[in-house]
VOPAGU-2260 file (C-alpha; in pm, 1 decimal, decimal comma):
REM VOPAGU-2260
SITE   aa  ch    i         X         Y         Z
SITE  MET   A    0       0,0       0,0       0,0
SITE  GLU   A    1     143,6     336,3     -96,9
SITE  SER   A    2     111,5     631,0     134,3
SITE  ARG   A    3     -94,2     939,7      67,2
SITE  GLU   A    4     228,6    1144,2      80,0
SITE  LEU   A    5     391,5     930,0    -188,4
SITE  LYS   A    6      84,9     959,1    -409,2
SITE  GLN   A    7      79,3    1339,4    -368,4
SITE  PHE   A    8     451,6    1358,1    -448,5
SITE  VAL   A    9     409,6    1149,8    -765,7
SITE  LEU   A   10     109,6    1361,8    -873,1
SITE  ALA   A   11     313,9    1681,0    -818,4
SITE  LEU   A   12     595,4    1541,5   -1034,7
SITE  GLU   A   13     344,3    1455,0   -1309,1
SITE  SER   A   14     195,9    1804,5   -1292,4
SITE  ALA   A   15     543,8    1955,4   -1333,0
SITE  ARG   A   16     608,7    1723,1   -1630,8
SITE  ARG   A   17     289,0    1842,0   -1800,6
SITE  ARG   A   18     390,1    2207,5   -1750,2
SITE  LEU   A   19     739,7    2146,1   -1893,9
SITE  ARG   A   20     593,1    1960,7   -2192,7
SITE  ALA   A   21     345,2    2243,3   -2258,3
SITE  ALA   A   22     631,0    2496,6   -2246,9
SITE  ALA   A   23     827,7    2287,9   -2500,0
SITE  LEU   A   24     524,7    2282,1   -2733,3
SITE  ALA   A   25     482,1    2659,4   -2698,2
SITE  ALA   A   26     851,6    2712,3   -2777,1
SITE  LEU   A   27     797,4    2527,6   -3107,6
SITE  GLY   A   28     496,9    2746,7   -3184,2
SITE  VAL   A   29     257,3    2454,1   -3218,5
SITE  THR   A   30     -65,8    2350,6   -3056,8
SITE  GLU   A   31    -139,2    1996,3   -2952,3
SITE  ARG   A   32    -442,3    1811,5   -3080,9
SITE  GLN   A   33    -567,7    1477,7   -2950,8
SITE  SER   A   34    -676,8    1279,6   -3256,4
SITE  ALA   A   35    -862,7     953,6   -3271,0
SITE  SER   A   36    -665,0     697,9   -3466,0
SITE  GLU   A   37    -775,4     394,7   -3660,7
SITE  LEU   A   38    -608,7      82,8   -3785,0
SITE  ALA   A   39    -510,2     157,1   -4144,6
SITE  THR   A   40    -721,5     -75,0   -4357,4
SITE  PRO   A   41    -613,3     -53,9   -4722,9
SITE  ALA   A   42    -420,8    -349,1   -4860,0
SITE  PRO   A   43    -129,5    -347,4   -4890,9
SITE  ALA   A   44     -89,3    -163,8   -4560,7
SITE  PRO   A   45      41,6     188,2   -4612,2
SITE  ARG   A   46     369,0     296,1   -4451,3
SITE  VAL   A   47     421,9     574,0   -4199,5
SITE  GLY   A   48     401,3     908,6   -4378,8
SITE  GLU   A   49     172,4     784,8   -4656,8
SITE  THR   A   50    -184,5     899,8   -4705,9
SITE  TYR   A   51    -491,3     722,5   -4838,1
SITE  GLU   A   52    -858,5     797,3   -4897,9
SITE  ARG   A   53   -1163,8     609,5   -4777,6
SITE  ASP   A   54   -1527,1     713,4   -4804,2
SITE  GLY   A   55   -1426,2    1059,8   -4927,3
SITE  LYS   A   56   -1197,6    1123,2   -4627,6
SITE  ARG   A   57    -818,1    1155,6   -4625,6
SITE  PHE   A   58    -607,6     969,1   -4372,5
SITE  ALA   A   59    -236,0     985,1   -4292,7
SITE  VAL   A   60     -44,4     695,0   -4141,7
SITE  VAL   A   61     142,3     840,5   -3843,7
SITE  ALA   A   62     268,3     537,8   -3648,9
SITE  GLN   A   63     299,7     164,0   -3624,2
SITE  LEU   A   64     186,3      22,8   -3294,4
SITE  ALA   A   65     115,0    -316,9   -3143,3
SITE  THR   A   66    -241,2    -261,4   -3027,7
SITE  ALA   A   67    -581,1    -422,8   -3047,4
SITE  SER   A   68    -768,5     -91,7   -3018,9
SITE  PRO   A   69    -646,3     233,2   -3171,0
SITE  PRO   A   70    -560,3     502,3   -2912,1
SITE  LEU   A   71    -596,0     878,3   -2907,2
SITE  LEU   A   72    -274,5    1025,4   -3047,5
SITE  ALA   A   73    -115,4    1358,7   -2960,6
SITE  LEU   A   74     -30,8    1552,0   -3277,8
SITE  ALA   A   75     117,6    1898,0   -3325,2
SITE  VAL   A   76     -64,3    2144,8   -3547,8
SITE  GLN   A   77     119,4    2432,3   -3710,4
SITE  GLY   A   78     -97,2    2622,6   -3955,4
SITE  ARG   A   79    -232,3    2364,0   -4203,5
SITE  SER   A   80      43,5    2117,3   -4122,8
SITE  VAL   A   81      -6,8    1823,2   -3885,9
SITE  HIS   A   82     303,6    1671,3   -3726,2
SITE  VAL   A   83     375,1    1360,1   -3526,8
SITE  LEU   A   84     556,7    1447,7   -3204,9
SITE  ASP   A   85     900,4    1289,3   -3177,2
SITE  GLU   A   86     911,8    1319,4   -2799,0
SITE  ARG   A   87    1257,8    1310,1   -2650,7
SITE  ALA   A   88    1177,5    1368,9   -2287,6
SITE  ARG   A   89    1483,1    1336,5   -2065,8
SITE  ALA   A   90    1377,3    1149,6   -1753,1
SITE  HIS   A   91    1559,8    1202,4   -1425,5
SITE  ALA   A   92    1489,1     950,2   -1152,4
SITE  LEU   A   93    1441,2    1060,1    -792,1
SITE  PRO   A   94    1517,5     745,0    -589,1
SITE  LEU   A   95    1273,9     690,4    -300,7
SITE  ARG   A   96    1288,2     403,8     -54,1
SITE  VAL   A   97     959,9     326,8     119,2
SITE  CYS   A   98     872,0      75,9     384,0
SITE  GLY   A   99     692,4    -244,6     298,9
SITE  VAL   A  100     728,9    -526,9      56,1
SITE  ASN   A  101     598,0    -483,9    -293,5
SITE  SER   A  102     372,6    -787,0    -291,6
SITE  CYS   A  103     250,4    -794,6    -649,5
SITE  PRO   A  104     216,0   -1154,5    -765,7
SITE  PRO   A  105     438,0   -1259,1   -1055,4
SITE  SER   A  106     256,2   -1206,2   -1380,1
SITE  ARG   A  107     225,3   -1447,7   -1667,5
SITE  ALA   A  108     362,1   -1346,2   -2003,3
SITE  LEU   A  109      95,1   -1172,8   -2207,5
SITE  ALA   A  110      27,6   -1244,7   -2572,1
SITE  LEU   A  111     125,7    -931,6   -2760,8
SITE  PRO   A  112    -107,0    -788,5   -3025,0
SITE  ALA   A  113       9,8    -760,6   -3384,2
SITE  VAL   A  114     174,7    -441,1   -3510,3
SITE  HIS   A  115     -64,3    -226,7   -3715,3
SITE  PRO   A  116     -22,5     100,4   -3900,5
SITE  LEU   A  117    -225,1     373,4   -3726,7
SITE  ALA   A  118    -384,7     653,0   -3925,1
SITE  VAL   A  119    -553,4     980,4   -3835,8
SITE  GLU   A  120    -804,4    1171,7   -4043,5
SITE  LEU   A  121    -675,5    1490,9   -4205,1
SITE  ALA   A  122    -909,5    1787,8   -4230,5
SITE  SER   A  123    -963,1    1955,8   -4564,7
SITE  GLY   A  124    -641,4    2132,5   -4667,4
SITE  GLU   A  125    -427,9    1972,6   -4397,4
SITE  GLU   A  126    -103,1    1801,9   -4486,7
SITE  LEU   A  127     115,0    1565,5   -4288,3
SITE  GLY   A  128     442,2    1740,7   -4207,3
SITE  ALA   A  129     772,8    1602,8   -4085,5
SITE  PRO   A  130     788,9    1481,0   -3725,6
SITE  LEU   A  131     863,2    1757,2   -3474,1
SITE  ARG   A  132    1126,7    1687,7   -3213,0
SITE  LEU   A  133     996,3    1779,2   -2867,4
SITE  GLU   A  134    1261,2    1790,9   -2594,5
SITE  TYR   A  135    1213,9    1863,5   -2225,9
SITE  ASP   A  136    1334,3    1739,9   -1887,7
SITE  TYR   A  137    1119,2    1582,3   -1621,6
SITE  TRP   A  138    1164,3    1404,9   -1290,9
SITE  TRP   A  139     995,3    1085,8   -1174,6
SITE  ALA   A  140     981,6     887,2    -852,3
SITE  GLN   A  141    1184,0     566,3    -871,0
SITE  VAL   A  142    1027,1     378,8    -580,4
SITE  SER   A  143    1198,1      84,0    -416,6
SITE  TYR   A  144    1067,3    -107,7    -118,4
SITE  ASP   A  145    1260,3    -189,7     196,3
SITE  ARG   A  146    1215,5    -565,1     218,4
SITE  ARG   A  147    1337,7    -574,5     579,2
SITE  ARG   A  148    1065,2    -341,8     708,5
SITE  ALA   A  149     690,6    -386,5     663,3
SITE  CYS   A  150     455,4     -92,2     675,2
SITE  PRO   A  151     212,1     -93,0     965,3
SITE  ALA   A  152    -150,3    -161,8     883,8
SITE  GLU   A  153    -359,2     129,8     762,3
SITE  PRO   A  154    -507,9     327,3    1054,5
SITE  ALA   A  155    -882,2     323,0    1108,8
SITE  GLU   A  156   -1075,0     610,0     950,7
SITE  GLY   A  157   -1017,2     924,5    1156,2
SITE  ALA   A  158    -730,3     775,7    1357,2
SITE  PRO   A  159    -392,6     948,9    1329,5
SITE  PRO   A  160    -144,0     756,6    1111,0
SITE  ALA   A  161     122,5     553,9    1284,8
SITE  ARG   A  162     450,8     741,2    1313,9
SITE  GLY   A  163     662,4     682,9    1002,3
SITE  ALA   A  164     393,6     484,2     819,8
SITE  GLY   A  165     443,7     498,2     446,0
SITE  SER   A  166     700,9     772,6     472,0
SITE  ALA   A  167     976,8     806,6     215,5
SITE  GLU   A  168    1334,8     787,2     343,0
């Protein structure tokens, strides 16, 4: 069980990462657009960077991904040009040691989905531009568990937490 303090710390780091990413997008002079993707259906499968038409709509293949259901994709828009983000975030770990034993059961190997080309619909007059490199730094909590020390049980609702429970060292 993770402590409330650890959760708040991780959420604060994520909030800072979002701010740094937004500043990097602004520095490039682009806006971000979340676009629904679809599995590219024409045969033979188009390659990344190619476009195709279906039912009077234009689509651009922007990625290849092993997925069973197409995700929302973050794209950069600059005028009439749509760009895939080539994110090069530089992650810096903040090592944290917390009490308790990470007791997740070992997982079985999952069957991986096949790799599919993913496409997004282009609006009238939009073109697919070259990928935009997006660089920024961010920090994340690298949590390790002290296997010699177990965390005390969670206090009852309204009871003060036990001294040192779930605290980071």
